[in-house]
C-alpha positions in Angstrom: -14.0 42.8 -25.2 -10.7 44.5 -26.0 -8.8 43.0 -23.1 -9.7 39.5 -24.2 -8.1 39.9 -27.7 -4.8 38.4 -28.5 -4.8 35.6 -25.8 -6.3 32.2 -25.1 -6.9 30.5 -21.8 -4.3 27.9 -20.8 -4.9 25.2 -18.0 -1.9 23.1 -17.0 -2.3 19.7 -15.3 1.0 18.6 -13.8 2.4 15.3 -12.3 0.5 13.0 -14.7 2.2 10.3 -16.7 1.3 9.0 -20.1 1.5 10.4 -23.6 -2.1 10.1 -24.8 -4.9 12.6 -24.4 -7.1 9.8 -23.0 -4.6 9.6 -20.2 -5.2 13.2 -19.4 -9.0 12.6 -19.2 -8.3 10.1 -16.4 -6.7 12.7 -14.2 -8.6 13.3 -11.0 -8.6 17.0 -11.4 -9.3 17.3 -15.2 -10.9 19.5 -16.4 -12.0 21.7 -13.5 -8.9 21.9 -11.2 -5.7 22.5 -13.0 -2.4 23.2 -11.2 -2.0 26.5 -13.1 -4.4 28.8 -14.9 -2.8 31.3 -17.2 -2.9 32.5 -20.9 -1.0 32.1 -24.2 -0.6 34.6 -27.0 -0.6 32.1 -29.9 -1.5 28.5 -30.3 2.0 27.1 -29.9 3.5 25.9 -26.5 6.9 24.3 -25.7 7.7 24.7 -22.0 10.6 22.1 -22.1 9.0 20.0 -19.3 7.6 16.5 -18.8 4.6 14.5 -17.5 2.0 17.2 -18.0 -1.2 17.9 -19.9 -2.5 21.1 -21.4 -6.0 22.5 -22.2 -6.0 25.6 -24.3 -9.4 27.1 -25.1 -10.9 30.3 -26.4 -12.1 31.8 -29.7 -10.8 31.9 -33.2 -11.6 34.9 -35.4 -11.2 34.2 -39.2 -9.5 36.9 -41.2 -11.8 36.3 -44.2 -14.8 34.3 -45.4 -14.0 31.0 -47.0 -12.9 27.4 -46.5 -10.1 26.8 -44.0 -8.1 23.7 -43.1 -6.5 23.2 -39.6 -3.6 21.0 -38.6 -2.1 20.1 -35.2 1.4 18.9 -34.5 2.7 17.8 -31.2 5.0 15.5 -29.1 3.2 13.5 -27.8 -0.5 13.3 -28.6 -2.9 16.1 -29.1 -6.5 16.9 -30.2 -7.9 20.1 -31.8 -11.6 20.6 -31.3 -13.6 23.3 -33.1 -17.2 24.5 -32.7 -19.5 25.4 -35.6 -20.2 28.6 -33.7 -19.2 30.3 -30.4 -20.9 27.6 -28.3 -18.6 25.1 -26.6 -21.3 22.4 -26.7 -21.1 22.3 -30.5 -17.4 21.4 -30.5 -16.3 18.5 -32.7 -13.0 16.7 -33.1 -11.3 18.3 -36.1 -7.7 17.0 -36.1 -5.5 14.9 -33.8 -2.0 13.4 -33.4 -2.0 9.8 -32.2 -4.2 7.9 -29.9 -1.9 5.5 -28.1 0.6 7.8 -26.6 3.5 6.5 -28.8 2.8 8.8 -31.8 4.5 12.2 -32.2 5.6 14.8 -34.7 8.5 17.3 -35.0 7.7 21.0 -34.4 5.8 22.3 -37.5 5.5 18.8 -39.0 1.8 19.3 -39.9 1.4 16.4 -42.5 3.0 13.4 -40.9 -0.3 11.6 -40.1 -3.5 11.9 -42.1 -5.4 12.5 -38.9 -3.5 15.8 -38.4 -5.2 17.7 -41.2 -8.9 18.6 -41.0 -11.4 18.6 -43.8 -12.2 22.0 -45.3 -14.4 24.0 -43.0 -16.4 27.1 -44.1 -15.8 30.0 -41.7 -17.0 33.6 -41.7 -15.0 36.6 -40.6 -18.0 38.2 -38.9 -18.2 35.4 -36.4 -16.1 33.8 -33.7 -15.6 30.1 -33.2 -14.9 28.3 -29.9 -11.9 26.0 -30.0 -10.2 23.6 -27.6 -6.7 22.2 -27.8 -5.7 19.2 -25.6 -2.1 18.0 -25.4 -0.4 15.3 -23.4 3.3 14.9 -22.8 5.2 12.1 -21.1 8.7 12.1 -19.7 10.6 11.7 -23.0 11.1 13.7 -26.2 11.0 17.4 -26.9 7.6 18.6 -25.8 5.6 20.9 -28.0 2.1 21.5 -29.5 1.0 24.0 -32.2 -2.0 24.5 -34.4 -1.7 25.8 -37.9 -4.3 26.9 -40.5 -4.5 27.8 -44.1 -7.0 28.8 -46.7 -8.1 25.7 -48.6 -5.5 25.7 -51.3 -3.3 22.6 -51.4 -0.2 24.6 -52.4 -0.2 26.8 -49.3 1.7 26.1 -46.1 0.1 25.8 -42.6 0.8 28.9 -40.5 0.6 28.9 -36.7 -2.4 30.7 -35.4 -1.1 33.8 -33.6 -2.5 36.5 -31.4 -4.1 38.4 -34.2 -6.8 35.8 -34.5 -7.6 34.5 -31.0 -9.3 35.8 -27.9 -10.0 34.6 -24.3 -13.0 32.5 -23.3 -13.1 34.3 -20.0 -10.8 36.3 -17.7 -9.7 34.2 -14.8 -7.1 36.5 -13.3 -9.2 37.5 -10.3 -10.8 34.2 -9.5 -9.9 31.8 -6.7 -8.7 28.3 -7.8 -11.8 26.6 -6.4 -14.0 28.9 -8.4 -14.8 26.6 -11.4 -18.3 27.5 -12.6 -16.9 29.4 -15.6 -14.8 26.6 -17.0 -16.4 25.0 -20.1 -17.2 21.3 -19.9 -17.5 19.9 -23.3 -17.3 16.6 -25.2 -13.6 17.1 -25.5 -13.1 17.4 -21.7 -15.4 14.6 -20.7 -16.4 11.9 -23.0 -13.4 12.3 -25.3 -13.0 11.1 -28.8 -15.3 8.3 -29.9 -12.4 7.0 -32.0 -10.7 5.1 -29.1 -12.8 5.4 -26.0 -14.1 1.9 -26.7 -10.6 0.5 -26.7 -10.1 0.7 -23.0 -9.5 -2.7 -21.4 -10.8 -3.8 -18.1 -8.1 -3.4 -15.4 -6.6 -6.6 -14.0 -6.6 -5.6 -10.3 -8.6 -8.2 -8.2 -9.2 -5.5 -5.6 -11.6 -3.7 -8.0 -14.1 -6.6 -7.7 -16.8 -6.3 -5.1 -16.3 -7.8 -1.7 -18.9 -8.2 1.1 -16.5 -6.3 3.4 -17.1 -3.1 1.4 -20.7 -2.7 2.4 -21.1 -4.9 5.4 -21.4 -1.9 7.7 -24.8 -1.2 6.2 -26.2 -4.4 7.7 -28.1 -3.8 11.0 -26.0 -4.8 14.0 -27.1 -7.5 16.3 -28.5 -6.3 19.6 -25.8 -5.8 22.2 -27.7 -7.8 24.8 -27.6 -10.9 22.5 -23.8 -11.1 22.7 -23.3 -10.2 26.3 -21.8 -13.0 28.4 -21.9 -15.4 25.5 -18.2 -16.2 26.3 -16.5 -16.3 29.7 -14.4 -13.2 30.3 -10.6 -13.4 30.3 -7.8 -11.0 30.9 -6.2 -9.7 27.7 -2.5 -9.0 28.0 -0.6 -10.1 24.8 3.1 -10.8 25.2 4.1 -8.6 22.3 3.0 -5.4 24.0 6.1 -3.5 24.9 4.9 -1.2 27.6 7.7 0.9 29.2 10.4 -0.8 27.2 12.8 1.8 25.9 12.7 2.0 22.1 15.4 3.7 20.0 14.3 6.4 17.5 12.2 4.8 14.7 12.6 1.3 16.1 8.9 1.1 16.6 8.6 0.0 13.0 10.3 -3.3 14.1 7.6 -3.9 16.8 4.6 -3.8 14.5 3.1 -7.1 13.5 0.6 -7.8 10.8 -2.8 -9.5 11.3 -4.2 -12.4 9.3 -7.5 -12.2 7.4 -10.1 -14.6 6.1 -11.4 -15.0 3.5 -9.0 -13.7 0.9 -9.7 -10.0 0.3 -7.5 -9.9 -2.8 -5.3 -7.1 -1.7 -2.3 -8.8 -3.2 -1.3 -6.6 -6.2 -0.9 -9.5 -8.6 -0.9 -7.1 -11.6 2.2 -5.4 -10.2 4.3 -8.4 -9.4 6.4 -8.1 -12.5 7.9 -5.0 -10.9 8.4 -6.4 -7.4 8.3 -10.2 -7.0 7.6 -11.3 -3.5 7.6 -14.9 -2.4 7.4 -16.1 1.1 9.4 -19.0 2.7 7.9 -19.8 6.1 7.7 -23.4 4.9 6.3 -26.0 7.3 8.4 -28.6 5.4 11.4 -26.9 7.0 9.9 -26.2 10.3 9.1 -29.9 10.8 12.8 -30.5 11.0 13.1 -28.5 14.2 11.8 -29.2 17.7 10.1 -26.3 19.4 9.9 -27.7 23.0 8.4 -25.9 26.0 8.2 -22.2 25.2 9.7 -19.5 27.4 8.6 -15.9 27.3 11.4 -13.5 26.8 9.7 -10.7 28.6 11.5 -11.7 31.7 14.8 -10.8 30.0 13.8 -7.3 28.9 14.7 -5.3 32.1 18.3 -6.5 31.9 18.6 -5.3 28.3 17.4 -1.7 28.8 20.9 -0.1 29.1 22.1 -1.5 25.8 23.1 0.8 22.9 20.2 1.3 20.7 22.0 1.3 17.3 22.7 -2.4 17.3 20.1 -3.8 19.6 18.0 -6.2 17.5 14.7 -5.4 19.2 12.6 -8.0 17.3 14.7 -10.9 18.6 14.1 -9.5 22.1 10.4 -9.1 21.6 9.6 -12.5 19.9 6.9 -13.9 22.1 8.8 -17.1 22.6 11.8 -19.1 21.5 13.2 -22.6 21.8 14.0 -23.2 25.4 17.7 -23.8 25.1 20.2 -22.2 27.5 22.1 -19.2 26.2 25.3 -21.2 26.5 24.1 -24.2 24.4 22.1 -22.1 21.9 25.0 -19.7 21.1 27.9 -22.1 21.5 30.9 -20.9 19.5 29.7 -17.3 19.5 29.5 -16.3 23.1 28.0 -17.6 26.3 26.6 -14.9 28.6 25.7 -16.0 32.1 22.9 -14.8 34.3 21.5 -11.4 33.5 24.6 -9.9 32.0 23.3 -7.4 29.5 26.6 -6.7 27.8 27.2 -10.4 27.3 23.7 -10.7 25.6 24.4 -7.6 23.6 27.7 -9.1 22.3 25.9 -12.2 21.2 23.3 -10.2 19.3 25.9 -8.0 17.8 27.9 -11.1 16.5 24.7 -12.7 15.2 23.7 -9.5 13.4 26.3 -9.9 10.7 26.3 -13.6 9.9 25.0 -13.0 6.4 27.8 -12.4 3.8 27.7 -9.6 1.3 27.1 -12.0 -1.6 23.7 -12.9 -0.2 23.0 -9.3 0.5 23.4 -8.5 -3.2 21.2 -11.3 -4.4 18.0 -9.7 -2.9 16.6 -7.6 -5.8 13.5 -6.1 -4.1 13.7 -2.4 -4.2 14.2 -0.5 -0.9 11.2 1.3 0.5 11.2 5.1 -0.1 12.4 7.1 2.9 13.3 4.2 5.2 14.3 5.0 8.7 18.0 4.3 9.5 17.5 1.8 12.2 14.6 0.1 10.6 16.8 -1.0 7.7 18.9 -3.2 9.9 18.2 -6.9 9.9 16.4 -8.7 12.7 16.1 -12.3 13.7 13.1 -14.5 14.1 12.6 -17.4 16.5 15.8 -19.3 17.2 15.3 -23.0 16.5 16.5 -26.0 18.5 18.0 -28.9 16.7 16.2 -32.1 15.8 17.9 -35.4 16.0 21.4 -36.2 17.3 23.3 -33.3 18.8 26.9 -32.7 17.7 29.4 -31.8 20.5 29.5 -28.1 21.1 33.1 -27.8 19.9 32.3 -28.9 16.4 28.7 -27.7 15.9 28.3 -24.4 13.9 25.1 -22.6 14.7 25.7 -19.7 12.4 24.1 -21.6 9.4 20.9 -22.3 11.3 20.5 -18.8 12.7 21.3 -17.3 9.3 18.6 -19.4 7.8 16.1 -17.8 10.1 17.4 -14.3 9.5 15.3 -11.4 8.3 16.8 -11.7 4.9 15.8 -15.3 4.6 12.2 -14.5 5.7 11.8 -12.0 2.9 13.5 -13.0 -0.2 15.0 -16.5 -0.6 12.1 -18.4 -2.1 12.2 -16.0 -5.0 15.4 -17.5 -6.1 14.2 -21.0 -5.7 11.1 -20.3 -7.8 13.1 -18.5 -10.5 14.0 -21.7 -12.4 11.2 -24.4 -12.2 12.6 -27.7 -11.3 16.0 -26.5 -10.1 17.2 -25.0 -6.8 17.8 -21.3 -7.0 21.0 -19.5 -6.3 20.4 -19.3 -2.6 19.3 -22.9 -2.3 22.3 -24.2 -4.3 24.9 -22.2 -2.4 23.3 -23.0 0.9 23.4 -26.7 0.2 27.0 -26.5 -0.8 27.9 -24.5 2.3 26.1 -26.9 4.5 27.9 -29.9 2.9 31.3 -28.2 3.3 30.9 -26.7 6.8 28.8 -29.1 8.8 29.4 -32.7 9.8 26.1 -33.6 11.4 24.2 -33.9 8.2 26.6 -36.4 6.7 24.1 -39.1 5.6 22.7 -39.1 2.1 19.2 -39.5 3.5 19.6 -36.3 5.6 21.0 -34.4 2.6 18.1 -35.4 0.4 15.7 -34.3 3.2 17.5 -30.9 3.1 17.1 -30.7 -0.6 13.4 -31.5 -0.4 12.7 -28.7 2.0 14.7 -26.1 0.3 13.1 -26.4 -3.1 9.3 -26.6 -3.7 9.9 -27.9 -7.2 12.1 -31.0 -7.6 13.1 -32.5 -10.9 11.9 -36.1 -11.2 14.0 -37.4 -13.9 17.3 -35.6 -14.5 20.2 -36.9 -12.5 23.5 -35.1 -11.7 25.4 -36.9 -14.4 22.7 -36.0 -17.0 22.9 -32.4 -15.9 26.6 -32.4 -16.5 26.2 -34.1 -19.8 23.6 -31.6 -20.9 25.7 -28.7 -19.7 28.6 -29.8 -21.9 26.3 -30.3 -24.9 24.9 -26.8 -24.5 28.4 -25.3 -24.3 29.4 -27.2 -27.5 26.3 -26.0 -29.3 27.0 -22.4 -28.3 30.5 -22.5 -29.8 29.1 -23.9 -33.0 26.5 -21.2 -33.3 29.1 -18.5 -32.9 31.1 -19.6 -36.0 28.1 -20.5 -38.2 27.0 -18.2 -41.0 23.4 -17.8 -42.0 22.8 -17.8 -45.7 19.8 -16.6 -47.6 20.7 -18.9 -50.6 18.6 -22.0 -51.1 20.4 -25.2 -50.3 20.9 -28.0 -47.9 21.1 -27.3 -44.2 24.6 -27.3 -42.8 25.5 -30.6 -41.1 26.7 -28.8 -38.0 23.3 -27.4 -37.3 21.6 -29.6 -34.7 18.0 -28.9 -33.7 17.2 -28.9 -30.0 15.2 -32.0 -29.1 12.2 -31.3 -27.0 11.2 -33.7 -24.3 7.5 -33.4 -24.1 7.3 -36.1 -21.4 9.4 -34.1 -19.0 7.5 -33.3 -15.8 8.1 -32.1 -12.2 7.2 -33.6 -8.9 5.2 -30.8 -7.3 3.1 -30.5 -4.2 0.3 -28.0 -3.5 1.9 -24.7 -2.3 0.2 -21.5 -1.3 2.8 -18.9 -0.7 0.3 -16.6 1.0 -0.3 -19.2 3.7 3.4 -19.5 4.3 4.0 -15.9 5.2 4.6 -14.8 8.8 3.2 -11.8 10.6 6.5 -10.0 10.1 6.0 -6.4 8.9 7.9 -6.8 5.6 9.2 -3.4 4.7 10.8 -4.7 1.4 7.8 -6.3 -0.3 5.2 -3.7 -1.2 2.9 -5.6 -3.5 1.8 -8.4 -1.2 -1.6 -8.3 0.3 -3.0 -9.1 3.7 -1.8 -12.3 5.4 -4.2 -15.2 4.7 -5.8 -17.2 7.5 -6.5 -20.9 6.9 -10.1 -21.9 6.5 -10.0 -24.8 8.9 -8.8 -22.5 11.8 -11.6 -20.0 11.0 -14.3 -22.6 10.8 -13.3 -24.1 14.1 -13.4 -20.8 16.0 -16.7 -19.7 14.3 -18.3 -23.0 15.1 -17.4 -22.8 18.8 -18.7 -19.2 19.0 -22.0 -20.0 17.2 -22.6 -22.9 19.6 -22.1 -20.5 22.6 -24.2 -17.8 21.0 -27.2 -20.1 20.4 -26.8 -21.6 23.9 -27.5 -18.2 25.3 -30.2 -17.1 22.8 -32.2 -20.3 22.4 -30.8 -21.3 19.0 -32.4 -18.4 17.0 -29.3 -17.6 14.9 -28.2 -19.3 11.7 -24.8 -18.5 10.1 -25.3 -17.2 6.6 -21.8 -16.1 5.7 -18.4 -15.5 7.3 -17.8 -12.0 6.0 -14.5 -11.3 7.7 -12.2 -12.7 10.3 -9.0 -11.1 11.5 -6.4 -12.8 13.7 -3.6 -11.4 15.7 -1.2 -14.2 16.7 0.4 -14.6 20.1 1.9 -18.1 20.4 2.7 -17.7 24.1 -0.7 -16.7 25.5 -3.4 -17.0 22.8 -4.7 -15.6 19.5 -7.1 -12.7 19.3 -9.8 -12.8 16.6 -12.3 -10.2 15.2 -15.3 -12.2 14.0 -17.6 -10.6 11.5 -20.5 -12.8 10.7 -23.8 -12.4 8.7 -26.5 -14.1 10.7 -30.2 -14.9 10.2 -32.2 -14.1 13.3 -35.2 -16.5 13.6 -34.8 -17.2 9.9 -36.0 -13.8 9.0 -34.0 -10.7 9.9 -30.4 -10.5 8.7 -28.0 -9.0 11.3 -24.3 -8.3 11.6 -22.1 -9.6 14.3 -18.7 -8.0 14.8 -17.0 -9.0 18.0 -13.5 -9.6 19.4 -12.9 -13.1 20.9 -9.8 -14.6 22.4 -8.5 -18.2 22.2 -6.6 -18.4 25.4 -3.9 -21.1 25.4 -3.6 -21.4 29.2 -4.6 -19.8 32.5 -2.5 -16.7 33.2 -1.4 -15.2 36.4 -3.9 -14.0 38.9 -2.9 -10.4 38.4 -3.0 -10.5 34.6 -6.0 -8.3 34.4 -4.4 -5.7 36.5 -1.3 -5.9 34.5 -3.2 -5.4 31.3 -4.8 -2.2 32.4 -3.6 -0.9 35.8 -5.5 2.3 35.3 -8.8 0.6 34.3 -11.6 -0.2 36.7 -11.7 -3.5 38.6 -13.8 -6.4 37.3 -17.4 -5.8 38.1 -19.3 -8.1 40.5 -21.3 -9.6 37.7 -18.1 -10.6 35.7 -16.6 -13.9 36.7 -13.0 -13.7 37.9 -10.5 -15.5 35.7 -9.6 -17.7 38.7 -13.1 -19.2 38.6 -12.2 -21.3 35.6 -8.7 -22.2 36.4 -9.7 -25.8 36.0 -9.4 -25.1 32.2 -5.7 -24.7 32.5 -3.8 -26.5 29.8 -6.5 -26.4 27.0 -7.4 -23.6 24.6 -10.3 -21.6 25.8 -12.6 -19.4 23.7 -13.3 -16.4 25.9 -14.2 -12.7 25.8 -11.2 -10.4 26.2 -11.8 -7.9 28.8 -12.0 -4.2 27.8 -11.6 -5.1 24.2 -14.9 -4.1 22.6 -15.3 -1.5 20.0 -18.0 1.2 19.7 -20.1 1.2 16.5 -21.2 4.9 16.8 -18.2 6.6 18.3 -17.3 10.0 16.8 -14.4 10.1 14.3 -12.5 13.3 13.7 -10.5 13.6 10.5 -7.7 16.1 11.1 -5.9 17.6 8.1 -3.5 20.5 7.9 -3.5 22.4 4.6 -1.9 25.3 2.7 -2.4 26.5 -0.8 -3.6 23.2 -2.2 -7.0 24.4 -3.6 -7.6 21.5 -6.0 -6.8 18.9 -3.3 -8.6 20.6 -0.5 -11.7 20.9 -2.7 -11.4 17.2 -3.6 -11.0 16.2 0.0 -14.1 18.2 1.1 -16.1 16.7 -1.8 -15.0 13.2 -0.9 -16.1 13.7 2.7 -19.5 15.0 1.5 -19.8 11.9 -0.7 -18.9 9.7 2.2 -21.7 11.2 4.2 -24.1 10.7 1.3 -23.2 7.1 0.9 -23.2 6.0 4.5 -25.7 8.4 6.1 -23.4 8.3 9.1 -23.4 11.6 10.9 -20.9 10.6 13.6 -17.8 12.1 11.9 -16.2 15.5 11.9 -13.9 17.2 9.4 -11.2 19.4 11.0 -9.1 21.5 8.6 -6.2 23.5 9.9 -5.4 26.2 7.3 -2.0 27.8 7.1 -3.0 31.1 5.4 -4.2 29.7 2.1 -4.7 32.4 -0.4 -5.7 30.3 -3.4 -9.2 29.5 -2.1 -11.6 30.3 0.7 -11.3 27.1 2.7 -13.9 28.0 5.3 -16.5 28.9 2.7 -15.9 25.6 0.9 -16.6 23.8 4.1 -19.7 25.8 4.8 -21.0 25.1 1.3 -20.4 21.3 1.4 -23.0 18.8 2.7 -21.1 17.7 5.8 -22.6 16.6 9.1 -20.1 18.8 11.0 -16.8 20.5 10.4 -14.3 22.8 12.3 -12.1 25.3 10.7 -8.9 26.7 12.3 -6.8 29.3 10.6 -3.1 29.6 11.5 -0.4 32.0 10.3 3.1 31.3 9.2 4.8 28.5 7.3 3.2 25.1 7.0 4.0 22.7 9.8 2.5 19.3 9.6 3.1 18.3 13.2 1.9 21.6 14.6 -1.1 21.5 12.3 -2.2 18.0 13.4 -1.7 18.9 17.1 -3.7 22.1 16.8 -6.5 20.1 15.1 -6.6 17.4 17.8 -6.6 20.1 20.4 -10.0 21.3 19.1 -11.5 17.9 20.1 -13.0 18.2 23.5 -14.2 14.6 24.0 -11.4 12.3 25.0 -13.6 9.3 24.3 -13.7 10.0 20.6 -11.3 8.9 17.8 -9.0 11.3 16.0 -7.7 10.2 12.6 -4.6 11.9 11.6 -5.0 12.3 7.8 -3.3 13.4 4.6 -4.9 15.6 2.0 -4.3 13.4 -1.0 -6.4 10.4 0.0 -9.2 8.4 -1.6 -11.4 6.8 1.0 -13.5 3.6 0.7 -17.1 3.8 1.9 -16.3 1.6 4.9 -13.5 3.8 6.2 -15.5 4.9 9.3 -16.4 1.4 10.2 -12.8 0.3 9.7 -11.4 3.0 11.9 -13.9 2.3 14.7 -13.3 -1.5 14.6 -9.6 -1.2 15.1 -9.5 1.6 17.7 -10.2 0.6 21.3 -9.5 3.1 24.0 -6.5 2.0 26.1 -5.8 -1.0 23.9 -5.7 -0.5 20.1 -4.6 2.2 17.7 -5.0 1.8 13.9 -2.5 2.5 11.1 -4.2 1.2 7.9 -1.8 0.6 5.0 -2.6 2.8 2.1 -1.9 2.0 -1.5 0.2 4.7 -3.2 -1.0 5.2 -6.8 1.6 5.4 -9.5 1.9 8.4 -11.8 -1.0 8.3 -14.2 -3.0 5.8 -12.1 -6.5 6.3 -10.5 -8.8 4.4 -8.2 -10.4 2.8 -11.3 -6.9 1.7 -12.6 -5.0 1.2 -9.4 -1.3 0.6 -10.3 1.0 1.3 -7.5 2.3 -0.2 -4.2 1.4 -0.6 -0.6 3.0 2.0 1.7 4.2 -0.6 4.2 6.5 1.7 6.1 4.2 4.7 6.2 2.3 5.5 9.4 1.1 9.0 8.7 -2.6 7.9 8.5 -3.3 7.0 12.1 -6.4 6.5 14.1 -6.3 6.7 17.9 -8.6 7.7 20.8 -8.1 11.3 21.9 -7.4 10.2 25.5 -4.6 7.9 24.3 -3.2 10.5 22.0 -2.9 12.9 24.9 -1.4 10.3 27.1 1.5 9.5 24.8 2.3 13.2 24.4 0.7 14.1 21.1 2.7 15.2 18.1 6.4 16.2 18.4 6.1 19.8 17.5 9.5 20.8 18.6 11.8 18.6 16.5 9.5 18.7 13.5 8.9 22.4 13.4 10.2 23.3 10.0 10.2 19.9 8.2 8.0 16.8 7.8 8.9 13.2 7.3 9.6 11.0 10.2 7.1 12.6 12.6 4.8 9.6 12.1 7.5 7.1 13.0 8.4 9.1 16.1 4.8 9.1 17.2 4.6 5.3 16.6 7.5 4.8 19.0 5.7 6.5 21.9 2.4 4.9 21.1 4.0 1.4 21.4 5.9 2.3 24.5 2.6 3.4 26.2 1.4 -0.2 25.9 -1.0 0.2 23.0 -1.1 -2.3 20.1 -1.0 -0.9 16.6 -3.3 -2.7 14.2 -1.8 -2.9 10.7 -3.9 -4.0 7.8 -4.0 -3.3 4.1 -7.4 -1.6 3.4 -9.2 -2.3 0.2 -9.8 0.7 -2.1 -7.8 3.0 0.2 -5.5 5.1 -2.1 -3.0 7.8 -1.9 -3.1 9.9 -5.0 0.1 10.5 -6.9 1.6 14.0 -6.6 5.0 15.5 -6.6 6.3 18.1 -4.1 6.2 20.7 -6.8 4.2 23.8 -5.8 3.4 22.4 -2.3 3.4 24.5 0.8 6.6 26.5 1.1 8.4 25.5 -2.1 9.9 28.3 -4.2 10.4 28.3 -7.9 13.8 28.5 -9.5 13.8 30.6 -12.6 
């Protein structure tokens, strides 16, 4: 075809790291969905760009019959494939540059590696030959790729193949980006070169290993009648709910607490800890040195604090469920002593406590800041304020700043890292803290007390070395360093210099250690600085105790027909003032035959609440039914933990879930999302979900047709005009949902879903009670679900599940302020959700990934030439 001559097809795959062609083959969209489809006029490309891959394909037309040699040159790696005829299926690897991503050549350097030059190939001028050129470029070097050829005569130079000898494989100029049937799929694009495919190592992420949670939703559920009235009902009104309390913009991040899980789901990114080390220092060894007497709920103080300026108000201190019951005057002696309900006095106290940490300690924390942190959320907050154990020092001499600083937000997140940095020795923080404590306090004057402090501030303690030995060793090391600086190394044979002293090695040196599990020492603080840690771990003894009590009650009601086969999953939300809430997921044998799944919320109530707790928990809800016992009927249980059924906290296993996604000109991602949703339907056979796509005038594909062609249980398509607006798009999609008693899941386009996503959303959304913000893992550039390198998006709330009725009640999306921008609309929605009285469940979800992508070419971006 005349219009095909002089050009070859070029497909560009952007935003993908790595320098080897094998890295390109791992790209989610390779080879069918490139970012750009265009043409080139010769087999030489140098766009002066980075982190991309190329696929050039078409036909070569020899200018004569004879034997030809081909060579490829590139920075970084490349492969040239040539068919024995015009069929792509007969392509074979002919020449290549590198296989690891570290090899490269200069432009036109055709003979640097033996692999670059092909064997002689006999070609005929009357035929055309299909070819394929693959190239991968990382973020360094001068990018280029070119293919040269020559008649088989060793003295001849390689010449770049130009437009006179190539033609298109097909004309793509009029095709939509999701039209892919014409794209050749060959050995080059799929299996790759046999030379190094076998060299791929197994990835080290524990999360890739199978877990019963992943498929537990496929187990038949226990009959609802079997679990009715197994436990006595109780009002559910946790103290950390902040209904009607005014929250400053983006301060909702500070009100979200994490849940604990059992058993370990291995969501900790152990393979990424070299980039972000996270250790946790909620040590019981330290907590044992403080008394926590009768607990007082701080909720009573909240009304007096509402008029305070929002910028400095440390909301997490105010919302701690309880603190040591010391008077304000005694607790904050030396700082300020507000009396009564004076809000400005309390504010001044909090303001002064906010800046107790010095700048030196601030610089010692080396964890990276989260991307796009909200302004207020970056400020420090304080945890529970401890009371002192042992003899009290008179108020005039006692300095509380040290104790409060120890419990500060910075201490919660980073200090154990320094202590673990040098085994056997206190870290920088520990050493400076001990020195400071010795210099500024007089109530820890005894040596016994000081040694106790040392023991609790260092998990590893040297058993042999004394202070004098350390000083002696230090002096010896300095002396040896001076000697090494003036010594000369000689290649001549001879006696060793007398001044050269070998380091002696003490093979008997040991440390006194105790068993430490940092995961069990973490608190439920939503740590915005550590993004490689996994879900909080729940102790086995606590789980076994709760499950044993529940199984006893279950068999009392059902005549002992159930046997516990496995504890699949337990999730705990802690409330030290009223009681802990658990989600129990158990695999049971019914009469020793049928295997069933139990998934129920239970409550371990610490004491009997007020008579109006149930009304307080849900004033708009219906009153307790006549068949449900009133909480007052078991007031005799006051003072002991009670396993009970939290009222109006049960989840629906078949409720409809609507995935709402706004899109614009993202054909490759839209097609991928639709395919993933169809795959989810095929894997689960669950028809109770709906895909809602709000399309802002996409012109690169027919979105509605793609939905219609996919195997989805149901979908809705809404076309809007104008510029892309995420908030408006989400709101328009939710408005299409008529049933208020169904769940809407506000979603992003670039998401990989695990097969249990529907079950996970339903379990953690309860109308009037719970909303769900699962933590997604952001994949790094060049990573995929099979090789998940990245980090947890701990401060992102854009993926959000909530009942439609609750979404409407909080006012929906803020479409006015976020009309022409996005970023922050999810935090703003979170503020209002929390103020409405809902809890937000926050868990890292296994195999839940956000694909890497840049902002390039997205939505309303314009190119600069």
